[in-house]
N, C-alpha and C positions, 0 to 999 in steps of 0.2 A: 675348440670344444671344451666346455667346462665340465670336467669329469671328477666324480668323487667315489670313494670306496666305502662300502658298508658290508660287513659279513652277512651271510645268509640268515643268521638269527635276528638281524635288524629289520627284516622285511616282514610285512603281513600282506594280505590280499590287496590292500588299497594304498598303503603308505610305507615309507622307509624312514628310519631315524638315523641321523648322522651323529657320531660321537664327538667328543670335545675337540680333538685335533682337526677333524674335517670341518666342524662347525666354525672353528677359528679361521680356517682358510676361506670358507665361504663368506663369513661376515667381515673379517678384518683385512684380508688380502684382496679378494675379488670384489668386496663391498656389494654383494648381491642383496636383493630385497625380496619380500614376499611377492609372488607372482612371476618371478624370473624362472626361466626354463633351464634345467641342467640334466646331466646324465649321471647315473649311479650304477657301478658294477659291483657284483658280489664276490669276486675273487674265485668263483667256481665256474665261470664261463658265461654268466648271464648278465645282461645290461638292460637298463630301463631308462626311458625318458620320464622326467619328473618335473613337478612344479613346486617351488618353495612355498610352504604354508606357514610355518612358524619358525622363528629364530630366537633362541634364548642363549644364556651364557655358556651352558655346557652341552647343549644338543640342539638339533634343528629337525623339524619334521617336514617331509616332502611327500606330496601326493603323487602316486604312480599314474601316469597317463597312458603308458603302453610299453611293451617290451620291444627292444630293437636289437639288431645284429651288431656285435662289436665291430669297430672299424678295422681291427686286425684279427683275422681268424687264427685259430690254433693250428699248428703244424700237425700233419698226420704222423710225424716222427716223434716218438717218445724218447727225447734225448736228455740224458743225464751228463752234465759237464762236471767232471772231477778235476778241478784245477788247483794246483799247488798254491798255497797262500803266499802272497807277496806283501812286503811292507808298504804302508802308506796308501796313497790314493791309487796306486796302480791296480790293486785288487778291487777297489771301488769301481774302477772303469770296467773290469771284467764282469762284475755283478750287473752293472747298467746295460752293457752291450749283450750279455746273455739274455736278459729280458727282451730286449729289442729283437733279437734273433730267434726267439721262440723256444728257448731252452725250457724244459719242464722242471728239472731239478738241478740245483747246483750243490756240489759237495766240496766244501773247503778242505783241501787235502794237506796232510802233514807228511813230508817225505824226508829222506836222509839229508838232502841239501836245502831243505826249506829254511826260509829266513825267519819264520815265526815259531814260537812255542805253542803247544796245545792250549795251555791256560790263557795265554794272551789272545789267541785266536777266538776262543769261546766268548771273550768279552766283546769281540767285534761283531758278533752275529746280529745283534739288535740293530746296529748301524747299517749293516748290509741289508737287513729286511726293510728298513726305511728307504734306502736307495732303490731297492727293487720295487717298492710300492710306487714311488714317484715315477720310475721308469715305466711302470705298467700304465699309469695315468697318461703319460705323454705318448706312449707308443700305440695306444688304442686297444691293447689286450684287455680281456675281461677275466682272465685266469691268472692268479698270482703264481709266480715261479716259487717253488718250494726251495728253501735254503736249509739243508741239513746241518746238524751239528758237525763241527770239524772232526775229521776221521783220519786215523793213521792209515798209511798206504797198505800195510799188511792186513788190516782189518777190512778195508773196503774191497780189496781185490779178490778176497776169498768168495764173496757172495754177490759180485756185481753182474754176473751173467755175460752178455755179449760185449766183450771189451775191445776197444781200439786204443792203442797206446801210441802217442805221437812222440817221436824221438829224433834227435839230430844225427843219430848213428844206429847201425845194426838193425835197420828196418828195410822194408820193401816199399814199392810204390802203392798207389791207391787201388790198384787192381785186386788186392787181397781183401778189400772191403766189399762185402756183398750187401744187397738191399735187405733191410730188416726194419721192423716197426719199432723196435726198442733197442737202443744202443747206449753204452757208457763210454765217453771219450775221456782219456786220461791225458792231462797236460802237465808237463814237468816243471821244475823250478829253474831259476836262474842258475846256470852251470850245468843243467841237464840231469838226466837220471843217473843214479848210482848203478854200477854193474850188477849188484845183488838184486835191485828192483827190476832190471831188464830180464834177468834170469828167472825171477819169480813169476813175472808176467807171462813170459814165454812158456814156462812149465804149466801154467794154468790155461793155456790156449788163447791168450790175448794176441791179436794181430798188431804187429809193430810196424808203423808207417813212418817213412822218412820222405820229406817233400823235396826230392832231388838235391839234397845237400844244402838247401837254402836255410840260413840261420836267422831265426826270428827271436825277438825279445819275448819273454814268457807271456806278457799281456797281449802282444800282437798275435802270438801263436793261438791263444785261446779264442780270439775274435776271428782270425782267418780260418782256423780249422772248423769252428762251429759253422761258419758261413759255407764252407765246402760240404759239410755233412748235410746241411739243410738244402743245399742246391742239389745234391745227388739223390737224397732220400726223403727230403721234406717238401716244402712248398715254395722254396726260394728259387724260382725259375727265371 
């Protein structure tokens, strides 16, 4: 399926305009021509079948022929994944798989044992947004996963609401997690959580879960635990 993204402001009743990057992909990568049929999603949950009308250097115009249901529906679980930032491509993988697994919001998290500094992490947000957009196209979602600015652990946890903290120690099994429509899952860094972070989370009512003593790499944990939450409370049946 040839899918493109255009924000809601790019649509009118009968047509949609693609920006420079999407036009370049349409023209130079896929080599589409006028009259070809494509799909365009608006990042807010709606998708349209379109026909290419005009292609120029910086934009292209597509005629809307009808609205269609996205190939991948949104999960009923409003899941925020607060995953500690990792160096290199390992965090890119978390971003990509979070989109595929239906995460609504990703919070890049700075923790005591985090490998990244806050200023360095802030410079990586644009890259993560590009990865998320490409994953959205490929996975069939029509809603863009929101990527928040990197957040310090102490700032996030104070106002995050219903918290589930995954830890290799000092937790209980999944039976402490009850069904809810909105959850925030905390994923720790390489080396695990600091004692002070576990104590703070517990004092604020976070449920700390340990998966039977199984030890996972941080990026594996983010993917596996997101899958478990979507299976139990979302639509991954």
